[in-house]
C-alpha positions in Angstrom: -27.8 -8.8 53.2 -28.0 -4.8 53.5 -29.1 -5.2 57.0 -25.7 -7.0 57.7 -24.0 -4.7 55.8 -25.6 -1.5 57.6 -25.0 -3.3 61.3 -21.0 -3.8 59.7 -20.8 -0.2 59.1 -22.4 0.7 62.4 -20.0 -1.1 64.2 -17.4 0.4 62.3 -18.6 3.9 63.0 -18.9 3.1 66.4 -15.3 1.7 67.0 -14.1 4.5 65.1 -15.9 6.9 67.4 -14.5 5.0 70.7 -10.8 5.3 69.4 -11.1 9.0 68.3 -12.8 9.5 72.1 -9.8 7.4 73.5 -7.3 9.4 71.9 -8.6 12.9 72.2 -9.6 12.3 76.0 -6.7 10.7 77.3 -3.1 11.7 76.3 -1.4 9.1 78.2 -2.7 6.1 75.9 -0.9 8.5 72.8 2.2 8.0 74.9 1.6 4.4 75.4 0.8 3.9 72.0 3.8 5.5 70.8 6.2 3.4 73.5 4.3 0.2 72.3 5.2 1.2 68.6 8.9 1.6 69.7 8.8 -1.4 71.5 7.6 -3.1 68.1 9.9 -1.5 66.1 12.7 -2.8 68.2 11.4 -6.3 68.1 11.1 -6.1 64.4 14.8 -5.1 64.2 16.0 -7.7 66.7 14.2 -10.4 64.9 15.9 -9.1 61.2 19.1 -9.6 63.2 18.2 -12.8 64.7 17.5 -14.2 61.0 20.6 -12.7 59.5 22.6 -14.4 62.5 21.0 -17.8 62.0 21.5 -17.6 58.1 25.1 -16.7 58.8 25.5 -19.4 61.3 23.7 -22.2 58.9 26.4 -21.3 55.9 29.1 -21.6 58.5 27.9 -25.3 59.5 27.4 -26.1 55.8 30.7 -25.0 55.3 32.5 -26.7 58.1 30.4 -29.9 57.4 31.8 -29.7 53.6 35.3 -29.0 55.0 35.3 -32.0 57.5 33.5 -34.5 54.5 36.1 -33.7 51.7 39.3 -33.7 54.0 40.1 -37.4 53.4 39.4 -36.8 49.7 41.9 -34.0 49.7 44.4 -36.2 51.5 44.0 -38.9 48.6 44.5 -35.5 46.1 47.7 -34.5 47.9 49.2 -38.3 47.7 47.9 -38.3 44.0 50.2 -35.1 43.4 53.3 -36.6 45.1 52.7 -39.7 42.8 52.5 -38.0 39.8 56.0 -36.0 41.0 57.9 -39.5 41.5 56.4 -41.9 38.6 59.1 -42.6 36.1 56.9 -44.7 33.6 55.3 -42.6 31.4 52.0 -44.5 30.7 51.6 -44.9 34.4 52.2 -41.3 35.1 49.5 -40.8 32.3 46.7 -42.8 34.2 47.4 -41.1 37.6 47.2 -37.7 35.9 43.6 -38.8 34.8 42.8 -39.8 38.0 44.0 -36.7 39.2 41.8 -34.4 36.5 38.8 -36.4 37.6 39.3 -36.0 41.1 39.8 -32.1 40.5 36.4 -31.8 38.6 34.7 -33.4 41.5 36.3 -31.0 43.8 35.5 -27.8 41.8 31.7 -29.3 41.2 31.8 -29.1 45.0 33.0 -25.4 45.0 36.6 -26.4 46.2 39.7 -25.3 44.4 43.5 -25.7 45.0 45.4 -22.5 45.9 47.8 -21.2 43.7 51.5 -22.2 44.5 53.3 -20.4 41.7 54.1 -17.3 43.4 54.7 -16.9 47.1 52.1 -15.4 49.3 52.8 -15.0 53.2 49.0 -14.7 53.6 48.1 -18.1 52.2 51.2 -20.1 52.0 52.4 -22.0 55.0 56.3 -22.4 54.8 58.1 -25.5 55.9 61.3 -25.1 55.0 63.7 -22.1 54.0 66.6 -23.1 51.6 69.4 -20.6 50.6 69.3 -20.6 46.6 69.9 -17.1 45.8 66.4 -16.9 44.5 63.2 -15.7 46.2 60.7 -18.4 44.6 58.8 -21.5 45.7 61.0 -24.4 45.4 58.7 -27.4 46.2 54.7 -27.8 47.6 55.2 -30.5 50.3 50.9 -30.2 50.5 48.5 -28.5 48.3 46.0 -26.0 50.0 42.5 -25.7 49.1 39.6 -23.0 49.3 36.0 -23.5 49.4 34.1 -20.9 48.0 36.9 -18.4 47.4 37.8 -19.0 51.2 40.7 -21.0 52.3 40.5 -23.7 54.9 43.8 -25.6 54.2 46.9 -23.7 53.4 49.6 -25.2 51.1 52.9 -26.3 52.8 55.6 -25.0 50.7 59.7 -25.0 50.6 60.7 -21.6 49.6 64.2 -20.7 48.6 65.9 -17.2 49.7 
């Protein structure tokens, strides 16, 4: 075991000696080492940028896939909202409201929330029609808008009064 350790120490010392000689005797090697180190650092930075870009693309694909999958469910949610407005029978209306609440809970569990339609915001609302009412307010919501994790992907369509 001691002979083995002695051989290893000798090899390490010889390697250190050769490396020192190379560095001391050849200044070109130092410049080449600096260039290689610079290339290495650039490649590391490029790789980190690549990882961030791929992560961002993955999140975008996940977002778009989720939006595409729930689009038909969102159409059903819109239809239920319209039905609630137009049902006259209170007992039937209660049942439809219960279905709407369950659907809303499901959407929330998926990170999807309705966009507010109480106060007009030209950044998030899509105006379908403007009626002269004397007041500047939202009169009717034609179709609900939705956000996924705080990012709007379907804007509410509204009728506004001016």
